[in-house]
Backbone as a chain_set.jsonl record, in Angstrom:
{"seq": "YYNSEITVSLDCDDKFVDIIFDNRGKTIPSDKLERVFEQFYRVDSSRNTSSGGSGLGLAIAKQLVEAHGGVVAAESENETIRFVVKLPREKIV", "coords": {"N": [[93.511, -13.304, 31.633], [95.315, -16.38, 31.503], [96.123, -17.673, 34.646], [96.125, -15.196, 35.871], [95.792, -12.589, 38.336], [92.947, -12.037, 40.368], [91.353, -9.294, 41.643], [89.563, -8.315, 44.461], [87.58, -5.851, 45.795], [86.113, -3.571, 48.17], [83.725, -1.045, 48.55], [81.942, 1.418, 50.274], [79.092, 3.406, 51.179], [76.668, 5.447, 52.874], [74.333, 4.338, 51.834], [74.838, 2.293, 49.931], [76.68, -0.703, 49.156], [79.488, -1.5, 47.383], [80.846, -4.107, 45.591], [83.744, -4.909, 44.054], [85.198, -6.43, 41.314], [88.164, -7.067, 39.747], [89.965, -8.051, 36.89], [92.539, -9.249, 34.752], [92.485, -9.325, 31.255], [91.605, -9.903, 27.818], [90.464, -6.973, 26.32], [87.031, -6.282, 26.305], [84.941, -5.47, 23.692], [82.782, -2.575, 23.579], [80.221, -2.957, 22.426], [79.809, -5.67, 22.761], [80.127, -5.907, 25.455], [77.812, -4.932, 26.599], [76.158, -7.088, 26.397], [76.994, -9.222, 27.974], [75.626, -10.189, 30.194], [73.486, -11.59, 29.279], [71.626, -14.611, 28.929], [73.314, -17.514, 27.862], [75.067, -16.085, 26.258], [78.222, -15.572, 24.8], [81.285, -13.902, 24.711], [83.338, -14.634, 23.014], [82.454, -16.192, 20.32], [83.354, -18.552, 19.238], [83.871, -20.308, 21.223], [83.031, -23.239, 23.147], [81.21, -25.486, 25.353], [83.297, -27.05, 26.283], [85.498, -25.455, 26.139], [85.015, -23.098, 27.439], [82.622, -22.182, 29.501], [78.989, -22.299, 29.819], [77.688, -19.985, 29.328], [75.938, -19.042, 31.203], [76.606, -18.182, 33.768], [77.058, -15.331, 34.377], [74.529, -14.345, 33.822], [72.973, -15.637, 35.751], [74.215, -14.624, 38.055], [73.523, -11.918, 37.794], [70.724, -12.071, 38.108], [70.567, -12.942, 40.766], [71.759, -10.805, 42.163], [69.982, -8.725, 41.479], [67.675, -9.741, 42.677], [68.171, -9.158, 45.267], [67.836, -6.484, 45.355], [69.833, -5.054, 44.114], [72.28, -3.948, 41.643], [74.266, -4.939, 38.832], [77.202, -4.337, 36.99], [79.355, -4.128, 34.109], [82.65, -3.334, 33.041], [85.229, -2.601, 30.688], [88.49, -2.041, 29.699], [91.747, -1.287, 28.438], [92.864, -3.905, 28.722], [91.745, -4.784, 31.101], [89.148, -6.11, 33.011], [86.244, -5.3, 34.657], [83.875, -5.947, 37.131], [81.14, -4.683, 38.815], [79.283, -4.981, 41.652], [76.526, -3.665, 43.055], [74.939, -3.197, 46.005], [72.102, -2.576, 48.084], [72.709, -1.173, 51.212], [71.107, -1.752, 53.44], [70.203, -4.297, 52.961], [72.329, -5.864, 53.517], [73.427, -5.418, 56.051]], "CA": [[94.554, -14.144, 31.094], [95.578, -17.56, 32.311], [96.916, -17.511, 35.851], [96.179, -13.796, 36.31], [95.235, -12.329, 39.658], [91.65, -11.369, 40.458], [91.322, -8.421, 42.816], [88.228, -8.03, 44.969], [87.627, -4.741, 46.746], [84.823, -3.171, 48.71], [83.543, 0.386, 48.766], [80.583, 1.599, 50.774], [78.653, 4.693, 51.699], [75.512, 5.274, 53.751], [73.228, 3.625, 51.2], [75.213, 1.164, 49.076], [77.952, -1.407, 49.249], [79.969, -1.916, 46.062], [81.857, -5.163, 45.557], [84.392, -4.682, 42.764], [86.052, -7.529, 40.871], [89.026, -6.687, 38.63], [90.723, -9.164, 36.331], [93.232, -8.944, 33.508], [91.993, -10.117, 30.139], [91.413, -9.188, 26.561], [89.415, -5.96, 26.432], [85.758, -6.642, 25.679], [84.387, -4.307, 22.985], [81.594, -2.046, 24.249], [78.988, -3.544, 21.896], [79.668, -7.007, 23.348], [80.07, -5.743, 26.907], [76.41, -4.732, 26.951], [75.422, -8.352, 26.288], [77.602, -10.307, 28.75], [74.702, -10.704, 31.203], [72.421, -12.349, 28.621], [71.777, -16.065, 29.009], [73.977, -18.24, 26.779], [75.931, -15.227, 25.445], [79.67, -15.683, 24.981], [81.996, -12.862, 23.963], [84.04, -15.359, 21.949], [81.448, -17.125, 19.801], [83.957, -19.82, 18.828], [83.998, -21.178, 22.401], [81.934, -24.163, 23.442], [81.233, -25.839, 26.772], [84.565, -27.654, 26.689], [86.563, -24.455, 26.159], [84.657, -21.91, 28.167], [81.343, -22.272, 30.122], [77.735, -22.396, 29.075], [77.117, -18.662, 29.116], [74.872, -18.819, 32.181], [77.109, -17.672, 35.047], [76.794, -13.911, 34.604], [73.071, -14.159, 33.822], [72.515, -16.066, 37.073], [74.726, -13.638, 39.012], [72.701, -10.715, 37.666], [69.421, -12.347, 38.706], [70.738, -12.994, 42.222], [72.006, -9.442, 42.634], [68.728, -7.975, 41.351], [66.731, -10.269, 43.661], [68.505, -8.511, 46.538], [67.663, -5.047, 45.196], [71.058, -4.443, 43.62], [72.579, -3.93, 40.213], [75.62, -5.363, 38.491], [77.645, -3.714, 35.745], [80.668, -4.56, 33.632], [83.468, -2.355, 32.324], [86.437, -3.221, 30.16], [89.392, -1.206, 28.928], [93.178, -1.488, 28.709], [93.066, -5.294, 29.132], [91.207, -5.004, 32.438], [87.71, -6.316, 33.042], [85.749, -4.979, 35.998], [82.466, -6.155, 37.448], [80.764, -3.98, 40.039], [78.012, -5.392, 42.233], [76.073, -2.584, 43.949], [73.841, -3.708, 46.821], [71.628, -1.659, 49.131], [73.338, -1.492, 52.489], [70.133, -2.307, 54.386], [70.042, -5.73, 52.69], [73.556, -6.551, 53.919], [73.68, -5.259, 57.484]], "C": [[94.826, -15.29, 32.052], [96.489, -17.201, 33.481], [97.041, -16.052, 36.301], [95.475, -13.65, 37.659], [93.882, -11.636, 39.543], [91.66, -10.57, 41.753], [89.871, -8.152, 43.191], [88.368, -6.907, 45.992], [86.204, -4.332, 47.116], [84.821, -1.664, 48.919], [82.126, 0.573, 49.277], [80.359, 3.04, 51.211], [77.427, 4.427, 52.557], [74.423, 4.389, 53.165], [73.615, 2.346, 50.468], [76.563, 0.573, 49.453], [78.307, -1.863, 47.831], [81.042, -2.98, 46.242], [82.439, -5.13, 44.15], [85.369, -5.821, 42.48], [86.843, -7.052, 39.658], [89.855, -7.883, 38.197], [91.4, -8.694, 35.05], [92.692, -9.868, 32.428], [91.844, -9.261, 28.909], [90.242, -8.214, 26.708], [88.173, -6.391, 25.661], [85.212, -5.393, 24.992], [83.059, -3.872, 23.603], [80.293, -2.651, 23.722], [78.752, -4.95, 22.447], [79.522, -6.93, 24.862], [78.632, -5.585, 27.387], [75.638, -6.045, 27.012], [75.923, -9.446, 27.224], [76.688, -10.902, 29.811], [73.527, -11.456, 30.598], [72.69, -13.845, 28.748], [72.377, -16.609, 27.719], [74.877, -17.369, 25.897], [77.39, -15.458, 25.814], [80.327, -14.607, 24.14], [82.704, -13.49, 22.776], [83.093, -16.44, 21.434], [82.028, -18.466, 19.367], [84.113, -20.781, 20.013], [82.797, -22.107, 22.505], [82.058, -24.587, 24.9], [82.526, -26.51, 27.204], [85.691, -26.633, 26.743], [86.177, -23.178, 26.888], [83.256, -21.913, 28.7], [80.121, -22.262, 29.207], [77.131, -21.037, 28.762], [75.985, -18.352, 30.073], [75.339, -18.112, 33.45], [76.781, -16.219, 35.319], [75.305, -13.604, 34.606], [72.495, -14.546, 35.186], [72.973, -15.074, 38.137], [73.88, -12.377, 38.981], [71.343, -10.92, 38.325], [69.503, -12.368, 40.233], [70.93, -11.598, 42.809], [70.706, -8.63, 42.59], [67.669, -8.454, 42.341], [66.958, -9.656, 45.044], [68.454, -6.986, 46.422], [68.876, -4.316, 44.662], [71.15, -4.415, 42.11], [74.011, -4.414, 40.022], [75.962, -4.754, 37.136], [79.029, -4.229, 35.39], [81.338, -3.412, 32.889], [84.69, -3.087, 31.802], [87.221, -2.215, 29.337], [90.827, -1.526, 29.337], [93.479, -2.866, 29.298], [92.714, -5.546, 30.599], [89.695, -5.126, 32.32], [87.271, -6.109, 34.484], [84.256, -5.268, 36.067], [82.203, -5.466, 38.771], [79.371, -4.448, 40.449], [77.653, -4.329, 43.263], [74.829, -3.086, 44.676], [73.4, -2.66, 47.834], [72.178, -2.111, 50.481], [72.361, -2.149, 53.462], [69.917, -3.801, 54.17], [71.225, -6.541, 53.23], [73.722, -6.544, 55.437], [72.63, -5.966, 58.312]], "O": [[94.597, -15.181, 33.257], [97.496, -16.512, 33.315], [97.968, -15.711, 37.036], [94.67, -14.493, 38.054], [93.703, -10.747, 38.709], [91.94, -11.106, 42.825], [89.054, -7.804, 42.339], [89.162, -6.995, 46.928], [85.234, -4.705, 46.455], [85.795, -1.087, 49.403], [81.199, -0.052, 48.762], [81.286, 3.773, 51.557], [77.176, 3.281, 52.929], [73.671, 3.757, 53.906], [72.816, 1.413, 50.387], [77.446, 1.245, 49.985], [77.514, -2.53, 47.167], [82.023, -2.775, 46.956], [81.715, -5.302, 43.169], [86.242, -6.131, 43.29], [86.252, -6.673, 38.646], [90.379, -8.629, 39.024], [90.876, -7.829, 34.348], [92.47, -11.055, 32.667], [91.947, -8.036, 28.968], [89.164, -8.593, 27.166], [88.259, -6.811, 24.507], [85.038, -4.362, 25.641], [82.299, -4.706, 24.094], [79.352, -2.841, 24.493], [77.603, -5.372, 22.584], [78.876, -7.778, 25.478], [78.281, -6.056, 28.469], [74.57, -6.102, 27.62], [75.322, -10.519, 27.266], [76.941, -12.009, 30.286], [72.652, -11.917, 31.332], [73.836, -14.289, 28.682], [71.99, -16.207, 26.622], [75.401, -17.851, 24.893], [77.744, -15.529, 26.991], [79.965, -14.419, 22.978], [82.679, -12.953, 21.669], [82.954, -17.491, 22.06], [81.28, -19.42, 19.151], [84.452, -21.948, 19.817], [81.706, -21.806, 22.023], [82.932, -24.091, 25.611], [82.825, -26.534, 28.398], [86.737, -26.905, 27.332], [86.982, -22.248, 26.936], [82.589, -21.371, 27.818], [80.236, -22.221, 27.982], [76.162, -20.948, 28.008], [75.154, -17.489, 29.79], [74.524, -17.498, 34.139], [76.272, -15.898, 36.393], [74.861, -12.7, 35.315], [71.624, -13.853, 35.711], [72.198, -14.72, 39.026], [73.553, -11.825, 40.032], [70.86, -10.033, 39.03], [68.607, -11.867, 40.912], [70.333, -11.258, 43.83], [70.372, -7.933, 43.548], [66.849, -7.658, 42.798], [66.057, -9.638, 45.882], [68.969, -6.277, 47.287], [68.947, -3.09, 44.743], [70.223, -4.804, 41.399], [74.848, -4.314, 40.919], [75.113, -4.668, 36.249], [79.775, -4.702, 36.248], [80.684, -2.626, 32.203], [85.136, -4.07, 32.393], [86.695, -1.613, 28.401], [91.078, -1.982, 30.453], [94.248, -2.987, 30.251], [93.304, -6.405, 31.254], [89.046, -4.347, 31.621], [87.853, -6.672, 35.412], [83.486, -4.886, 35.186], [82.95, -5.641, 39.734], [78.409, -4.325, 39.69], [78.387, -4.116, 44.228], [73.802, -3.363, 44.057], [74.231, -1.936, 48.382], [72.113, -3.288, 50.832], [72.759, -3.021, 54.233], [69.496, -4.502, 55.09], [71.132, -7.76, 53.38], [74.112, -7.549, 56.031], [72.689, -5.936, 59.541]]}, "num_chains": 1, "name": "protein.A"}
């Protein structure tokens, strides 16, 4: 939602570092959530480049994370959207 706070947190174990991004927003239905990392995909199909990006940001983010041996996932429920970036610890340290 406009002017909402984005929380960034970090969790790590011996093998992985998780970077977690939480934001308030309209819950994304699970069938659409699976597609948010596709190039040019927008959850709200009525948006255009003047009202909401080109649909490339998450696709590029996914490619960058995977290039470093990691994975990225999205979750959404109760008007909270969460992105988790999981990176191998050896690539970070």
